[in-house]
C-alpha positions in Angstrom: 0.0 0.0 0.0 3.0 2.3 0.0 3.1 2.9 -3.7 -0.6 2.7 -4.6 -4.0 1.7 -3.4 -4.9 0.3 -6.8 -6.3 -3.2 -6.6 -3.6 -4.8 -8.8 -0.8 -3.3 -6.7 -2.4 -4.3 -3.4 -3.0 -7.9 -4.7 0.6 -8.1 -5.8 1.9 -6.7 -2.5 -0.3 -9.2 -0.6 0.8 -12.2 -2.7 4.5 -11.3 -2.3 4.4 -10.6 1.5 6.3 -12.8 3.8 4.0 -13.2 6.8 5.5 -13.5 10.2 2.4 -15.1 11.6 -0.9 -16.3 10.1 -1.8 -14.7 6.8 -4.9 -12.6 7.0 -7.7 -12.7 4.4 -6.9 -10.5 1.5 -10.0 -8.3 1.9 -9.3 -7.7 5.6 -5.6 -6.8 4.9 -6.5 -4.5 2.0 -9.1 -2.7 4.1 -6.6 -2.2 6.9 -4.0 -0.8 4.4 -6.6 1.7 3.0 -7.6 2.8 6.6 -3.9 3.3 7.6 -3.1 5.2 4.5 -6.0 7.5 5.1 -5.0 8.0 8.7 -1.4 8.7 7.8 0.0 6.0 10.1 0.0 2.3 10.7 -0.6 0.6 14.1 0.4 -3.1 14.6 0.5 -5.5 17.5 -0.7 -8.8 16.1 2.6 -9.6 14.2 4.9 -8.5 17.1 6.1 -10.5 20.1 3.4 -10.6 22.8 3.1 -7.3 24.8 4.6 -5.1 22.1 2.9 -2.6 19.7 4.2 -0.3 17.0 3.2 2.9 15.2 4.8 3.6 11.8 4.6 6.8 9.7 6.0 7.4 6.2 8.7 9.9 5.3 8.1 11.3 1.9 10.5 12.6 -0.7 9.7 14.6 -3.8 8.7 12.3 -6.6 8.6 9.1 -4.5 5.6 7.7 -2.7 7.6 6.8 0.4 11.3 7.2 1.1 11.6 5.9 4.6 9.4 4.8 7.5 9.8 6.1 11.1 8.7 3.4 13.5 8.1 3.6 17.3 7.9 0.3 19.1 7.3 -0.3 22.7 5.3 -2.0 25.4 1.6 -2.2 24.3 0.5 -0.4 27.5 2.7 2.6 26.5 1.2 2.8 23.0 -2.5 2.0 23.1 -5.6 3.9 24.4 -5.3 7.5 25.4 -1.5 7.4 24.7 -1.9 6.5 21.0 -2.8 10.0 19.6 0.1 11.6 21.4 2.5 9.0 20.1 1.1 9.2 16.6 1.5 13.0 16.7 5.2 12.7 17.9 6.1 10.2 15.2 4.2 12.2 12.5 6.2 15.3 13.6 9.5 13.4 13.2 8.4 12.2 9.8 7.5 15.7 8.7 10.9 17.0 9.9 12.7 14.2 8.0 10.7 14.9 4.9 11.6 18.6 5.0 15.3 17.8 5.5 15.7 15.7 2.4 
């Protein structure tokens, strides 16, 4: 979902993905990718070791969909709930600064 949300691209990305745990249904995965793209960040805990969660935000560069990704990973209790918006904001600020520095 980094390059495009077009169905062909999503299907190819899904088919080529190396899944760390059980592979989700394509439709569920594609819906999650679309939601995360709209939100500007991705949240994940299901594929990480138990008790951890992560927030990832893209860093953009002119002419490229995504140049890098900034990722914050930590104990789930420090990432979820009321803490999530603050963490997302911090990571988005870092990504924005990195995008400006290119």
